[in-house]
N, C-alpha and C positions, 0 to 999 in steps of 0.2 A: 689368168687366174680363175679358178672354178668358182662359180657362185653358187650359194647355198639354195636350198628350196624351203618352202614354207609349206605347211600341211593344212588343208582346210578344216581337219578334225581339231587342230589346235585353236583355230579361230572360234569353232563351235565351242570348246571348252572354256575359252575365256569369256565368250558370250553368256554362257550359262552360270559363271562362277558368281558368287555373292557380290553386290555392287562395290565393297570396300576392296576386293580382291582384283577386280579388273584392271585397275590402273597398276598394280604391283605386277601382275602377270605380264602385262604389256610392256612395262618397263624392263623387266627381267629379260623377256624375249628380245626386245630391241638391242638391249646391251649384249646379249650373247652373240646376237648376228654382227653387231659393230666389232666385237672382239675377234670373233672366228667367222668371217664372210662366208667360208664354205661350209659351214655346218648344216646340216639337214634336219628337218624336225620329223618327230615321230611320237607315238604314243607307247610308252612302256608302263605295265601295271595300271593302264587306264589314265595315266597321267602324261603331260607334256615332256619329252625327252629332247635333247639336242645331241646329235651324232655327228662325231667327225673321226673317221677311222676307228670307230667304235663308240662307246658311250662317253659323253662329254660332261654333261649335267642334266638335271632335271628340276622340275617345279610342280607344286601340287597346291590346290586350295581346299580348304575346309570351312566349316561354319563361321568361325571367328579369327582364323589365321592361315597363312600360306607357309609353305615350306620351299626352301631352295638349296640344292646341294650339289656339289661335284662328285663325279663317280670316283675319282681317286682323291677324295676329301682332303685329308691331311698332307698328302704329297704336293698338293696345290697350295694350300694355304698355311700349311706347316702347324696347323692348329690341332690340338687333341680335344675330343670331349672331355667334360669333368671326371667321367669314369676311366679316362686313359685310352678309350677306344678310338680307333679310326672310324669315322663316321661319314656316310655319304651326305646326310642332310646336315649341312653346317648351320644352316638357319632355320631353326624349327619353329620358331613363333614370330612370324612376320606378319604385323597387322597395319603397316604403312611403309612406304618406300624409305622412310629414315631408319628403319630397322635393318636395311641391308647396308653392305659397306659403302664408303664413298665410291663414286663411279671411277676415278682413276684407279683405286686398288681392285675395285671390280674386275675392270678391263685387263689389269695385269694378271689378275688370277685366271680369267678367261684364256689368255694367250700362254699362260704357265699350263693349263690343262691341255691346251692345243699341242703344245711342245711334248708333253709327256706322251700324248698319243701318236704324235709323229715318230718318237723314238721307240714307240712300241712296249712302254713301261706297263706292266700289269698292276691292277689295283692290289693293294695288300689284302689278304684274306683275314676276316675277323673270326677268330675262333673263341667260344666262350668256353671256359672250363665247365666240364659237367660236374653236377653236384654229386655228392658220395651218395651211394645207393642205400637207403634205410629199408631193409626188408621187414615188414611187420610181423610180428610173432604169430599173430592168429592166421596169417596167410602161409607162412611156413609150415605151421601145424597141420593145416588143412592139405598141404601138398604131401607132406610126409607119410600121411595116411593112405596114400596111393602110390604104389611102386613105380608104376608107368609114368604118372605125372612128375613124380620126383625125378625119375631118370631123364625126361625130358628137360626139365627145367635146369638140371645141372648142367646140361649140354649148351643151353642157352648162352648167347653172347650177352655182355652186361646191357646193350640196348634193347634186346628182346625181353630181358628180365624187368628192366625199367618200364617197358610198355604196359606189362601186366599189372606192376606195383602202382604205376601212376593211375591207371584205371580203376583200380581197386580203392587206392586211398582218395581219389576224386569224388567217390561216392558221397552223396550228402547225408543219407540215412543209414541206420543200421540194417535195415531190411535189403535196402539196394546193395550194401557192402557185402552182405551174407550171399545174396544172389550171384553178384559178380565172382565172388570166391569159389562158389559152386561151379558156376559156367567155366572159370580159369581151371579148375582142377579136371573137369571133363574134357576141356580142349586140348591141355597139356597131356592128359592121358591118351589123346589120339595123335600126340606128336605135333600139335599145331601152336604156332606163335599166336600172339594176341590179333594182329591184323592179317591172319591168314587168308580172310576173304578177299583181301586186295592184292595178294600175291600171285 
């Protein structure tokens, strides 16, 4: 049987965690290794992760709580978040070990996550519906005054239009918004998308 590995970076992460979090993170770590002895530790997004034929589960600590979740969340536990979304972080506000599932259930979930990875089951993708695009009248009026800008804007994909609209509507003050509208029209007249600098 393959033996898993422990990562010194996870030791360091737990050592630096707030005092309340140390026993929670240690308990999660030991339980994951008990349920999947072959798992390997890693850091993903700067937080401890447990790998077994791909991502198995992960944990993190914050100032007042910890989070823990399975990569294939709802497929492992059968739970959905209140919004009906599949979520990796099944346990979002863990402030004591009592906030985690009972050990027998926890171990069963770890074994289920391992079985899903053995079978090569992919995590379901969560896609959030995009909000309808609200094009502000003042913005459209400014674009229509410049034929080149209008031609560019009309050729844009919905996501390119959204980038400009969000940038302009996120402006806190009138002056900033006016500056952004002027800049947007100039860029579009040159055929540029909002994030052209990064393309």
